[in-house]
DSSP file (Angstrom, degrees, kcal/mol; ACC not computed):
  #  RESIDUE AA STRUCTURE BP1 BP2  ACC     N-H-->O    O-->H-N    N-H-->O    O-->H-N    TCO  KAPPA ALPHA  PHI   PSI    X-CA   Y-CA   Z-CA
    1    1 A M              0   0    0      0, 0.0     2,-0.5     0, 0.0     0, 0.0   0.000 360.0 360.0 360.0 126.8   -6.7   -4.3   38.4
    2    2 A K        -     0   0    0      1,-0.0     2,-0.7     5,-0.0     5,-0.1  -0.764 360.0-139.4 -91.6 125.4   -4.0   -6.9   38.2
    3    3 A L        -     0   0    0     -2,-0.5     2,-0.1     4,-0.1    -1,-0.0  -0.760  20.8-165.0 -87.0 113.8   -2.4   -7.3   34.8
    4    4 A T     >  -     0   0    0     -2,-0.7     4,-2.7     1,-0.1     5,-0.2  -0.466  36.6-100.5 -90.4 169.0   -1.9  -10.9   34.0
    5    5 A N  H  > S+     0   0    0      1,-0.2     4,-2.3     2,-0.2     5,-0.2   0.853 123.0  51.4 -56.9 -37.8    0.4  -12.1   31.2
    6    6 A M  H  > S+     0   0    0      2,-0.2     4,-2.1     1,-0.2    -1,-0.2   0.897 111.4  46.0 -68.3 -41.0   -2.5  -12.6   28.9
    7    7 A K  H  > S+     0   0    0      2,-0.2     4,-2.6     1,-0.2    -2,-0.2   0.919 113.6  48.9 -65.8 -43.1   -3.9   -9.2   29.5
    8    8 A L  H  X S+     0   0    0     -4,-2.7     4,-2.2     1,-0.2    -2,-0.2   0.884 111.4  50.3 -66.9 -38.4   -0.5   -7.6   29.1
    9    9 A S  H  X S+     0   0    0     -4,-2.3     4,-2.4    -5,-0.2    -1,-0.2   0.899 111.1  49.1 -63.0 -42.2    0.1   -9.5   25.8
   10   10 A G  H  X S+     0   0    0     -4,-2.1     4,-2.3     2,-0.2    -2,-0.2   0.895 110.0  51.6 -64.7 -41.1   -3.3   -8.4   24.5
   11   11 A L  H  X S+     0   0    0     -4,-2.6     4,-2.1     2,-0.2    -2,-0.2   0.930 111.8  45.8 -61.3 -46.7   -2.5   -4.8   25.4
   12   12 A W  H  X S+     0   0    0     -4,-2.2     4,-2.5     2,-0.2    -2,-0.2   0.877 110.9  53.1 -64.5 -39.9    0.8   -4.9   23.6
   13   13 A A  H  X S+     0   0    0     -4,-2.4     4,-2.6     1,-0.2    -1,-0.2   0.919 109.5  49.8 -63.5 -40.3   -0.8   -6.6   20.5
   14   14 A G  H  X S+     0   0    0     -4,-2.3     4,-2.0     2,-0.2    -2,-0.2   0.911 111.0  48.8 -61.9 -43.4   -3.4   -3.8   20.4
   15   15 A I  H  X S+     0   0    0     -4,-2.1     4,-2.2     2,-0.2    -1,-0.2   0.927 112.9  46.4 -62.2 -47.0   -0.8   -1.2   20.6
   16   16 A V  H  X S+     0   0    0     -4,-2.5     4,-2.3     1,-0.2    -2,-0.2   0.899 112.3  50.3 -64.8 -40.7    1.3   -2.7   17.9
   17   17 A L  H  X S+     0   0    0     -4,-2.6     4,-2.4     2,-0.2    -1,-0.2   0.861 106.7  56.5 -67.6 -33.2   -1.7   -3.3   15.6
   18   18 A T  H  X S+     0   0    0     -4,-2.0     4,-1.2    -5,-0.2    -2,-0.2   0.954 111.0  42.3 -62.8 -48.5   -2.7    0.3   16.1
   19   19 A F  H  X S+     0   0    0     -4,-2.2     4,-0.9     1,-0.2    -2,-0.2   0.868 114.3  51.6 -66.7 -33.4    0.6    1.6   14.8
   20   20 A C  H  X S+     0   0    0     -4,-2.3     4,-1.6     1,-0.2     3,-0.4   0.869 104.0  58.0 -66.9 -35.9    0.7   -0.9   12.0
   21   21 A S  H  X S+     0   0    0     -4,-2.4     4,-2.0     1,-0.2    -1,-0.2   0.830  96.3  62.6 -68.4 -27.5   -2.7    0.1   10.9
   22   22 A F  H  X S+     0   0    0     -4,-1.2     4,-1.2     1,-0.2    -1,-0.2   0.920 105.0  47.7 -58.1 -42.1   -1.5    3.7   10.4
   23   23 A C  H  X S+     0   0    0     -4,-0.9     4,-0.6    -3,-0.4    -1,-0.2   0.870 109.5  54.0 -66.0 -36.7    0.9    2.5    7.8
   24   24 A A  H  < S+     0   0    0     -4,-1.6     3,-0.2     1,-0.2    -1,-0.2   0.843 114.9  38.3 -69.7 -33.0   -1.8    0.4    6.1
   25   25 A Y  H  < S+     0   0    0     -4,-2.0    -1,-0.2     1,-0.2    -2,-0.2   0.595 103.0  72.2 -92.0 -12.5   -4.2    3.3    5.7
   26   26 A A  H  < S+     0   0    0     -4,-1.2     2,-0.3    -5,-0.2    -1,-0.2   0.681  97.8  44.3 -80.8 -15.6   -1.6    6.0    4.9
   27   27 A E  S  < S-     0   0    0     -4,-0.6     3,-0.1    -3,-0.2     0, 0.0  -0.838  94.1 -86.1-128.7 162.8   -0.8    4.8    1.4
   28   28 A E        -     0   0    0     -2,-0.3    -1,-0.1     1,-0.1    -2,-0.1  -0.288  64.3 -85.9 -61.6 151.4   -2.6    3.6   -1.7
   29   29 A S     >  -     0   0    0     76,-0.2     4,-2.1     1,-0.1     5,-0.2  -0.207  28.7-126.1 -63.4 152.7   -3.4   -0.1   -1.6
   30   30 A H  H  > S+     0   0    0     73,-0.8     4,-2.8     2,-0.2     5,-0.2   0.888 110.0  52.2 -66.1 -40.2   -0.7   -2.6   -2.8
   31   31 A I  H  > S+     0   0    0     73,-0.5     4,-2.7     2,-0.2     5,-0.2   0.949 109.4  49.5 -63.1 -47.7   -3.1   -4.3   -5.3
   32   32 A A  H  > S+     0   0    0     73,-0.3     4,-2.5     1,-0.2    -1,-0.2   0.893 113.7  46.8 -58.6 -41.2   -4.1   -0.9   -6.8
   33   33 A Q  H  X S+     0   0    0     -4,-2.1     4,-2.4     2,-0.2     5,-0.2   0.895 110.4  51.7 -69.3 -38.4   -0.4    0.0   -7.2
   34   34 A A  H  X S+     0   0    0     -4,-2.8     4,-2.4     2,-0.2    -2,-0.2   0.934 112.5  46.2 -62.4 -45.1    0.5   -3.4   -8.7
   35   35 A I  H  X S+     0   0    0     -4,-2.7     4,-2.6     2,-0.2     5,-0.2   0.914 111.8  51.5 -65.0 -44.3   -2.3   -3.0  -11.3
   36   36 A A  H  X S+     0   0    0     -4,-2.5     4,-2.0    -5,-0.2    -1,-0.2   0.901 113.7  43.5 -59.9 -41.3   -1.2    0.6  -12.1
   37   37 A H  H  X S+     0   0    0     -4,-2.4     4,-2.3     2,-0.2    -1,-0.2   0.891 112.9  51.5 -73.5 -37.1    2.4   -0.4  -12.6
   38   38 A A  H  X S+     0   0    0     -4,-2.4     4,-2.2    -5,-0.2    -2,-0.2   0.910 111.5  48.6 -65.3 -39.8    1.4   -3.5  -14.6
   39   39 A E  H  X S+     0   0    0     -4,-2.6     4,-1.8     1,-0.2    -1,-0.2   0.906 110.7  50.2 -65.0 -41.0   -0.8   -1.3  -16.8
   40   40 A A  H  X S+     0   0    0     -4,-2.0     4,-1.0    -5,-0.2    -2,-0.2   0.867 110.1  50.6 -67.8 -33.4    2.1    1.2  -17.3
   41   41 A A  H  < S+     0   0    0     -4,-2.3     3,-0.3     1,-0.2    -1,-0.2   0.904 108.9  51.5 -67.3 -40.2    4.4   -1.6  -18.3
   42   42 A A  H  < S+     0   0    0     -4,-2.2    -2,-0.2     1,-0.2    -1,-0.2   0.855 115.2  42.5 -64.0 -34.7    1.8   -2.9  -20.8
   43   43 A K  H  < S+     0   0    0     -4,-1.8    -1,-0.2    -5,-0.1    -2,-0.2   0.599  92.4 105.1 -88.6 -13.5    1.6    0.7  -22.3
   44   44 A A     <  -     0   0    0     -4,-1.0    -3,-0.0    -3,-0.3     3,-0.0  -0.323  55.4-156.0 -72.7 153.0    5.3    1.4  -22.3
   45   45 A D        +     0   0    0     -2,-0.0     2,-0.3     1,-0.0    -1,-0.1   0.716  69.0  62.7-101.9 -23.5    7.3    1.4  -25.5
   46   46 A D  S  > S-     0   0    0      1,-0.1     4,-2.0     0, 0.0     5,-0.2  -0.791  78.5-125.2-110.1 151.6   10.9    0.7  -24.4
   47   47 A G  H  > S+     0   0    0     -2,-0.3     4,-2.5     1,-0.2     5,-0.2   0.834 107.1  55.9 -60.6 -36.6   12.2   -2.4  -22.6
   48   48 A K  H  > S+     0   0    0      1,-0.2     4,-2.3     2,-0.2    -1,-0.2   0.932 109.9  44.9 -65.9 -45.5   13.7   -0.4  -19.7
   49   49 A A  H  > S+     0   0    0      2,-0.2     4,-2.4     1,-0.2     5,-0.2   0.882 113.1  51.4 -63.9 -38.6   10.4    1.3  -18.8
   50   50 A I  H  X S+     0   0    0     -4,-2.0     4,-2.5     1,-0.2     5,-0.2   0.933 112.0  46.9 -64.9 -46.0    8.5   -2.0  -19.1
   51   51 A A  H  X S+     0   0    0     -4,-2.5     4,-2.2     2,-0.2    -2,-0.2   0.891 111.9  49.8 -62.9 -41.8   11.0   -3.8  -16.8
   52   52 A E  H  X S+     0   0    0     -4,-2.3     4,-2.3     2,-0.2    -2,-0.2   0.946 114.3  44.1 -66.6 -47.6   10.9   -1.0  -14.2
   53   53 A H  H  X S+     0   0    0     -4,-2.4     4,-2.5     1,-0.2    -2,-0.2   0.902 113.5  50.5 -66.6 -37.6    7.2   -1.0  -14.1
   54   54 A A  H  X S+     0   0    0     -4,-2.5     4,-2.3    -5,-0.2    -1,-0.2   0.884 109.7  51.6 -65.3 -37.1    6.9   -4.8  -14.0
   55   55 A E  H  X S+     0   0    0     -4,-2.2     4,-2.0    -5,-0.2    -2,-0.2   0.919 111.6  46.5 -65.0 -44.7    9.4   -4.9  -11.2
   56   56 A A  H  X S+     0   0    0     -4,-2.3     4,-2.0     2,-0.2    -2,-0.2   0.888 112.0  50.9 -65.4 -38.7    7.4   -2.3   -9.2
   57   57 A A  H  X S+     0   0    0     -4,-2.5     4,-2.4     1,-0.2    -2,-0.2   0.909 110.5  49.5 -64.8 -40.7    4.1   -4.2   -9.9
   58   58 A K  H  X S+     0   0    0     -4,-2.3     4,-2.3     2,-0.2    -2,-0.2   0.884 108.6  52.9 -66.5 -38.7    5.7   -7.5   -8.7
   59   59 A T  H  X S+     0   0    0     -4,-2.0     4,-2.0     1,-0.2    -1,-0.2   0.930 112.4  44.2 -63.5 -45.5    7.0   -5.9   -5.5
   60   60 A H  H  X S+     0   0    0     -4,-2.0     4,-2.5     2,-0.2    -2,-0.2   0.889 112.0  53.0 -66.9 -39.7    3.4   -4.6   -4.6
   61   61 A A  H  X S+     0   0    0     -4,-2.4     4,-2.1     1,-0.2    -1,-0.2   0.905 109.1  48.9 -62.1 -40.9    1.9   -7.9   -5.6
   62   62 A K  H  X S+     0   0    0     -4,-2.3     4,-2.0     2,-0.2    -1,-0.2   0.901 110.6  51.0 -66.9 -39.7    4.2   -9.8   -3.3
   63   63 A T  H  X S+     0   0    0     -4,-2.0     4,-2.1     1,-0.2    -2,-0.2   0.927 110.4  49.2 -62.5 -45.2    3.5   -7.3   -0.4
   64   64 A A  H  X S+     0   0    0     -4,-2.5     4,-2.4     1,-0.2    -1,-0.2   0.895 109.5  52.5 -61.8 -39.2   -0.2   -7.8   -0.9
   65   65 A D  H  X S+     0   0    0     -4,-2.1     4,-2.4     2,-0.2    -1,-0.2   0.866 106.3  52.9 -63.6 -39.1    0.3  -11.6   -0.9
   66   66 A V  H  X S+     0   0    0     -4,-2.0     4,-2.2     2,-0.2    -1,-0.2   0.916 110.8  47.9 -62.5 -43.4    2.2  -11.4    2.5
   67   67 A H  H  X S+     0   0    0     -4,-2.1     4,-2.7     2,-0.2    -2,-0.2   0.894 110.2  52.0 -66.9 -39.0   -0.7   -9.4    4.0
   68   68 A L  H  X S+     0   0    0     -4,-2.4     4,-2.3     2,-0.2    -2,-0.2   0.940 110.0  48.3 -65.4 -43.9   -3.2  -11.9    2.6
   69   69 A D  H  X S+     0   0    0     -4,-2.4     4,-2.2     1,-0.2    -2,-0.2   0.911 113.7  47.2 -57.7 -44.7   -1.3  -14.8    4.1
   70   70 A A  H  X S+     0   0    0     -4,-2.2     4,-2.2     1,-0.2    -1,-0.2   0.880 110.6  52.4 -64.3 -39.8   -1.1  -13.0    7.5
   71   71 A G  H  X S+     0   0    0     -4,-2.7     4,-1.9     2,-0.2    -2,-0.2   0.874 109.0  49.7 -64.7 -38.2   -4.8  -12.2    7.3
   72   72 A I  H  X S+     0   0    0     -4,-2.3     4,-2.3     2,-0.2    -2,-0.2   0.900 110.4  50.4 -66.0 -41.8   -5.7  -15.9    6.7
   73   73 A K  H  X S+     0   0    0     -4,-2.2     4,-2.2     1,-0.2    -2,-0.2   0.896 109.7  50.5 -64.6 -38.3   -3.5  -16.9    9.6
   74   74 A S  H  X S+     0   0    0     -4,-2.2     4,-2.5     2,-0.2    -1,-0.2   0.871 110.2  50.2 -64.9 -36.6   -5.3  -14.3   11.8
   75   75 A L  H  X S+     0   0    0     -4,-1.9     4,-2.3     2,-0.2    -2,-0.2   0.888 109.1  50.9 -68.5 -37.5   -8.6  -15.7   10.7
   76   76 A D  H  X S+     0   0    0     -4,-2.3     4,-2.6     2,-0.2    -2,-0.2   0.919 111.4  49.3 -62.4 -41.5   -7.6  -19.3   11.5
   77   77 A D  H  X S+     0   0    0     -4,-2.2     4,-2.9     1,-0.2     5,-0.3   0.912 109.6  51.1 -64.8 -41.7   -6.5  -18.0   15.0
   78   78 A A  H  X S+     0   0    0     -4,-2.5     4,-2.1     2,-0.2    -1,-0.2   0.882 111.0  48.5 -63.9 -36.8   -9.8  -16.3   15.5
   79   79 A I  H  X S+     0   0    0     -4,-2.3     4,-2.4     2,-0.2    -2,-0.2   0.951 113.7  47.2 -64.3 -47.9  -11.7  -19.5   14.5
   80   80 A E  H  X S+     0   0    0     -4,-2.6     4,-1.2     1,-0.2    -2,-0.2   0.923 115.2  43.6 -61.5 -47.7   -9.5  -21.5   16.9
   81   81 A H  H  <>S+     0   0    0     -4,-2.9     5,-3.2     1,-0.2    -1,-0.2   0.871 113.2  53.5 -66.9 -36.1   -9.9  -19.1   19.8
   82   82 A G  H ><5S+     0   0    0     -4,-2.1     3,-1.4    -5,-0.3    -2,-0.2   0.895 107.1  50.9 -65.4 -40.8  -13.7  -18.7   19.1
   83   83 A K  H 3<5S+     0   0    0     -4,-2.4    -1,-0.2     1,-0.3    -2,-0.2   0.795 109.0  50.9 -69.3 -26.1  -14.2  -22.5   19.2
   84   84 A L  T 3<5S-     0   0    0     -4,-1.2    -1,-0.3    -5,-0.2    -2,-0.2   0.397 117.9-116.1 -89.2   4.1  -12.3  -22.6   22.6
   85   85 A K  T < 5 +     0   0    0     -3,-1.4     2,-1.1     1,-0.2    -3,-0.2   0.813  69.0 142.9  66.1  31.2  -14.7  -19.8   23.8
   86   86 A H     >< +     0   0    0     -5,-3.2     4,-2.8     1,-0.2     5,-0.3  -0.651  21.9 174.0 -96.5  77.8  -11.8  -17.3   24.2
   87   87 A A  H  > S+     0   0    0     -2,-1.1     4,-2.7     1,-0.2     5,-0.2   0.862  70.4  51.1 -57.5 -42.9  -13.8  -14.3   23.0
   88   88 A D  H  > S+     0   0    0      2,-0.2     4,-2.2     1,-0.2    -1,-0.2   0.941 114.6  42.5 -61.2 -48.9  -11.2  -11.6   23.7
   89   89 A L  H  > S+     0   0    0      2,-0.2     4,-2.3     1,-0.2    -2,-0.2   0.887 113.7  52.9 -67.0 -39.0   -8.4  -13.5   21.8
   90   90 A A  H  X S+     0   0    0     -4,-2.8     4,-2.2     2,-0.2    -2,-0.2   0.902 110.3  47.9 -60.8 -43.0  -10.8  -14.4   19.0
   91   91 A K  H  X S+     0   0    0     -4,-2.7     4,-2.4    -5,-0.3    -2,-0.2   0.930 110.7  50.0 -66.0 -44.1  -11.8  -10.8   18.6
   92   92 A K  H  X S+     0   0    0     -4,-2.2     4,-2.1     1,-0.2    -2,-0.2   0.877 111.3  50.3 -63.9 -36.8   -8.2   -9.5   18.6
   93   93 A S  H  X S+     0   0    0     -4,-2.3     4,-2.1     2,-0.2    -1,-0.2   0.906 110.2  49.5 -66.1 -39.9   -7.3  -12.1   16.0
   94   94 A A  H  X S+     0   0    0     -4,-2.2     4,-2.0     2,-0.2    -2,-0.2   0.880 109.9  51.4 -64.8 -38.1  -10.2  -11.0   13.8
   95   95 A E  H  X S+     0   0    0     -4,-2.4     4,-2.1     2,-0.2    -2,-0.2   0.899 108.8  51.2 -64.0 -40.7   -9.1   -7.4   14.2
   96   96 A E  H  X S+     0   0    0     -4,-2.1     4,-2.5     1,-0.2    -2,-0.2   0.906 107.7  53.0 -62.3 -39.9   -5.6   -8.4   13.1
   97   97 A A  H  X S+     0   0    0     -4,-2.1     4,-2.9     1,-0.2     5,-0.3   0.920 107.4  51.2 -61.2 -44.3   -7.1  -10.1   10.1
   98   98 A V  H  X S+     0   0    0     -4,-2.0     4,-2.4     1,-0.2    -1,-0.2   0.911 109.9  50.3 -59.8 -42.5   -9.1   -6.9    9.1
   99   99 A T  H  X S+     0   0    0     -4,-2.1     4,-1.6     1,-0.2    -1,-0.2   0.926 114.2  43.3 -63.2 -45.3   -5.9   -4.9    9.3
  100  100 A H  H  X S+     0   0    0     -4,-2.5     4,-1.4     2,-0.2    -2,-0.2   0.916 114.1  49.8 -68.8 -42.1   -3.9   -7.3    7.1
  101  101 A L  H  X S+     0   0    0     -4,-2.9     4,-1.0     1,-0.2    -2,-0.2   0.897 111.4  49.0 -66.6 -39.0   -6.7   -7.8    4.6
  102  102 A K  H  < S+     0   0    0     -4,-2.4     3,-0.3    -5,-0.3    -1,-0.2   0.856 109.8  52.0 -67.7 -32.7   -7.2   -4.0    4.3
  103  103 A A  H  < S+     0   0    0     -4,-1.6   -73,-0.8     1,-0.2    -1,-0.2   0.765 108.2  53.2 -72.4 -24.5   -3.4   -3.6    3.8
  104  104 A A  H  <        0   0    0     -4,-1.4   -73,-0.5     1,-0.2    -1,-0.2   0.730 360.0 360.0 -81.0 -22.0   -3.5   -6.2    1.0
  105  105 A Q     <        0   0    0     -4,-1.0   -73,-0.3    -3,-0.3    -1,-0.2   0.509 360.0 360.0 -46.0 360.0   -6.3   -4.5   -1.0
């Protein structure tokens, strides 16, 4: 089997996504953590605790937003490749979208 540039790129993308997905599943979702910290900030009585929890909530919310943006870009790529009848590339883009959207949860 001859590895073309496209096949080799697809193979590398699959390997990278596999390793990235381990990080996405290994921890609680960013949205859940953002909500938990925001709730803790709302229940806290002193300014320092409120600020610390609010900062943590903001960090997790921004991370979720980055994953949502990446997921949307991957979905756009899947649509584009699908319309061009590049099924393998469209499928890989859709898989990337799933990984990012799950990481954003």
